[in-house]
C-alpha positions as CSV (number, residue, x, y, z in Angstrom):
1,M,-0.1,0.2,0.1
2,T,1.5,3.6,-0.9
3,A,1.6,6.4,0.7
4,D,-0.5,8.2,-0.6
5,V,-3.4,5.7,-0.5
6,L,-2.5,5.5,3.6
7,R,-2.9,9.5,3.9
8,Q,-6.3,8.7,2.2
9,F,-7.1,6.7,5.2
10,T,-5.6,9.2,8.1
11,R,-6.7,12.2,6.5
12,R,-8.8,14.6,8.7
13,P,-12.6,14.8,7.1
14,P,-13.3,18.1,6.6
15,P,-15.7,20.7,9.3
16,P,-19.5,20.4,8.7
17,G,-20.5,23.9,7.3
18,E,-20.4,25.7,3.8
19,R,-17.2,26.5,2.0
20,C,-15.7,28.5,-0.4
21,D,-16.9,27.9,-4.1
22,L,-13.6,28.9,-5.4
23,C,-10.6,27.7,-3.0
24,G,-12.4,25.3,-0.9
25,E,-11.7,27.1,1.8
26,P,-14.4,26.8,5.2
27,L,-16.9,30.0,5.6
28,P,-18.6,31.1,8.9
29,A,-22.5,31.6,8.6
30,E,-22.6,34.9,7.3
31,H,-20.3,35.1,4.3
32,R,-20.0,36.9,1.1
33,H,-20.9,36.1,-2.4
34,L,-20.1,35.8,-6.1
35,V,-22.1,36.3,-9.3
36,D,-20.8,33.5,-11.8
37,T,-22.6,35.8,-15.2
38,A,-21.6,33.0,-17.4
39,R,-23.9,30.4,-15.4
40,R,-26.0,32.9,-13.5
41,S,-25.7,31.7,-10.8
42,L,-24.5,32.7,-7.4
43,K,-21.3,31.6,-5.4
44,C,-20.4,31.7,-2.0
45,A,-16.9,33.3,-1.2
46,C,-14.7,33.3,1.1
47,P,-12.8,36.9,2.4
48,P,-9.7,37.0,-0.2
49,C,-11.9,35.4,-2.8
50,H,-14.1,37.9,-3.1
51,L,-11.4,40.7,-2.7
52,L,-10.2,39.3,-5.5
53,F,-12.9,39.5,-7.6
54,T,-13.8,43.1,-6.6
55,R,-10.8,44.4,-8.9
56,P,-12.1,45.2,-12.3
57,G,-11.6,42.6,-15.5
58,A,-10.6,40.0,-12.8
59,G,-11.4,36.5,-13.7
60,V,-11.9,37.6,-17.0
61,G,-15.0,39.1,-15.6
62,R,-16.7,35.9,-15.4
63,F,-17.3,36.4,-11.4
64,R,-18.4,39.6,-10.3
65,A,-18.1,40.6,-6.6
66,V,-21.4,41.0,-4.9
67,P,-21.0,44.4,-3.0
68,D,-22.6,45.3,0.2
69,R,-24.4,48.7,-0.3
70,Y,-28.1,49.4,0.3
71,L,-29.4,52.5,-0.7
72,T,-32.9,54.8,-1.0
73,D,-34.3,57.8,-2.5
74,P,-36.2,59.2,-0.3
75,D,-37.5,61.9,-3.2
76,F,-38.8,58.4,-5.5
77,A,-42.5,57.0,-4.9
78,L,-44.1,54.8,-6.9
79,D,-48.4,54.4,-7.1
80,E,-50.7,51.7,-7.7
81,S,-51.1,52.9,-11.2
82,D,-46.9,52.5,-11.3
83,W,-47.4,48.7,-10.4
84,T,-49.6,48.2,-12.5
85,R,-47.8,49.3,-15.4
86,L,-44.9,47.0,-14.3
87,Q,-47.1,44.5,-14.4
88,I,-46.3,42.3,-12.0
89,P,-48.6,39.9,-10.7
90,V,-47.9,39.8,-6.5
91,G,-46.2,42.7,-4.9
92,L,-42.7,41.8,-4.5
93,A,-40.4,42.4,-7.8
94,F,-36.7,42.7,-8.4
95,F,-34.9,44.5,-11.1
96,F,-31.1,43.6,-12.2
97,R,-29.3,44.2,-15.6
98,N,-27.9,41.8,-17.2
99,S,-24.9,41.7,-18.6
100,A,-24.7,38.6,-20.7
101,V,-27.3,39.8,-23.1
102,D,-28.0,43.7,-22.3
103,R,-31.0,44.0,-21.1
104,L,-33.3,44.4,-17.5
105,A,-34.3,41.7,-16.4
106,A,-37.6,41.4,-14.0
107,F,-37.9,38.6,-11.6
108,Y,-40.9,38.6,-8.5
109,P,-40.5,36.1,-5.8
110,S,-42.7,32.9,-5.2
111,P,-43.1,29.9,-3.6
112,A,-41.8,28.1,-6.8
113,G,-39.0,30.1,-6.7
114,A,-37.8,33.1,-8.6
115,T,-40.3,34.1,-12.0
116,E,-39.1,35.9,-14.7
117,S,-41.1,38.5,-16.3
118,E,-40.7,40.3,-19.6
119,L,-40.2,44.2,-18.8
120,D,-40.9,46.5,-21.7
121,P,-37.3,48.9,-21.8
122,Q,-40.2,52.1,-22.2
123,T,-42.0,51.2,-19.0
124,W,-38.5,50.7,-17.2
125,D,-37.5,54.0,-18.6
126,A,-40.7,55.9,-17.6
127,V,-41.6,54.2,-14.4
128,L,-38.3,53.3,-12.6
129,G,-36.1,55.6,-14.5
130,R,-37.5,58.2,-12.4
131,T,-34.7,57.8,-9.7
132,P,-31.0,57.8,-9.8
133,L,-30.6,54.4,-8.5
134,T,-31.2,53.4,-11.8
135,G,-28.1,54.8,-13.0
136,L,-26.2,54.0,-9.8
137,L,-27.4,49.8,-10.4
138,E,-24.2,47.8,-10.8
139,P,-25.0,45.2,-13.7
140,D,-25.8,41.8,-12.6
141,V,-24.9,42.1,-8.6
142,E,-27.3,44.6,-7.6
143,A,-31.4,45.0,-8.0
144,L,-33.8,47.5,-7.5
145,L,-36.2,45.4,-4.3
146,L,-39.7,46.9,-4.7
147,R,-42.9,45.8,-2.5
148,Y,-46.3,46.6,-3.0
149,E,-48.9,46.6,-0.3
150,R,-52.6,47.5,-1.7
151,G,-53.5,50.9,0.2
152,G,-49.9,51.8,0.6
153,P,-47.0,53.2,-0.9
154,V,-44.5,51.8,-3.2
155,T,-40.9,50.9,-1.4
156,C,-37.7,50.8,-3.7
157,T,-34.2,49.7,-2.9
158,L,-31.4,49.4,-3.9
159,V,-29.8,46.0,-2.9
160,P,-26.9,43.2,-3.3
161,V,-28.7,40.5,-5.8
162,D,-27.7,37.9,-3.4
163,V,-30.5,39.6,-0.9
164,C,-33.3,39.1,-3.5
165,Y,-32.5,35.3,-3.9
166,E,-32.4,35.2,-0.1
167,L,-35.8,36.3,-0.3
168,V,-36.9,34.2,-2.5
169,G,-35.3,31.3,-0.2
170,R,-37.2,32.6,2.8
171,M,-40.8,32.6,0.6
172,R,-40.0,28.8,-0.3
173,L,-39.4,28.0,3.2
174,H,-42.4,29.9,5.1
175,W,-45.1,29.9,2.8
176,K,-48.4,28.1,3.3
177,G,-51.8,28.1,1.4
178,F,-52.9,30.9,-0.9
179,D,-51.9,33.8,1.0
180,G,-48.8,32.6,2.4
181,G,-49.6,32.1,6.3
182,A,-48.9,34.2,9.4
183,E,-45.9,32.8,9.5
184,A,-44.6,33.7,6.0
185,R,-45.9,37.5,6.4
186,A,-44.1,37.9,9.5
187,D,-40.9,36.6,8.3
188,I,-41.5,38.9,5.0
189,D,-42.0,41.9,7.8
190,A,-39.2,41.3,9.4
191,F,-36.8,40.9,6.0
192,F,-37.7,44.2,5.0
193,R,-37.4,45.9,8.3
194,R,-34.0,44.4,8.2
195,I,-33.4,46.1,5.1
196,A,-34.9,49.6,6.0
197,A,-32.6,49.7,8.9
198,A,-29.6,48.7,6.7
199,A,-30.6,50.9,3.8
200,R,-29.1,54.9,3.9
201,P,-31.0,57.3,2.1
202,L,-29.8,59.1,-1.5
203,D,-29.5,62.8,-1.2
204,A,-27.1,65.3,-2.6
205,D,-24.2,64.8,0.1
206,S,-24.0,61.1,-0.6
207,P,-20.8,59.9,-2.5
208,D,-23.0,57.8,-4.5
209,A,-25.4,60.5,-5.9
210,P,-24.7,61.7,-9.5
211,S,-23.6,65.0,-10.4
212,P,-26.2,67.7,-11.2
213,A,-26.4,67.9,-14.8
214,E,-24.9,71.0,-16.6
215,P,-27.1,73.0,-19.4
216,G,-26.4,71.7,-22.7
217,D,-26.0,68.3,-21.3
218,P,-27.2,64.9,-22.6
219,P,-30.0,63.2,-20.5
220,P,-28.6,60.8,-17.7
221,E,-29.5,57.0,-18.8
222,T,-31.8,55.5,-16.9
223,G,-30.6,51.7,-17.2
224,G,-33.0,51.1,-20.4
225,A,-31.7,48.7,-22.9
226,P,-30.7,50.8,-26.0
């Protein structure tokens, strides 16, 4: 029996828990993610691997580090008619720009997972293009998360895209019956309270705010497809 074979029997098994999808290092419960732009999927990442892919062009652009910023636009508001124009059949949706096909994608979470909804670019410009958040949205890795409850305003927050898939997972775990049940509704409420607590308002003094347009400048891009 060779030494290599003996080592297979004596090697300690890896500790339980998640591991980095790139290097195999153990991960804490709270960890960062990468977007695999080729497979359109999320990868769990240790801090060094996540940091590596924050650099432009790293990995030939296939992997992109998901940032951790949360922003709201206090001056932006949507009403019921705006929500109807977005043609989303439920009260939750998230929107991100898919760089692989150079277009905007709209999804809404459901007990069956994330369902894609075809979005008319003109509707995006007319409804969601009214907020500077659309111009700040990083392709693939950030999303606009919207929530609408009948009789109230539509909330819109720029969030890391992995947060949206966390919401999808929560709904799949807790949803019961037609309306979700009390447990699911309470969990979703707690989720959005956490989002609201993490988000900072976008204002003129914020480093994330776009520079004011000068007379004669072309109109800013709003995220719609060219």
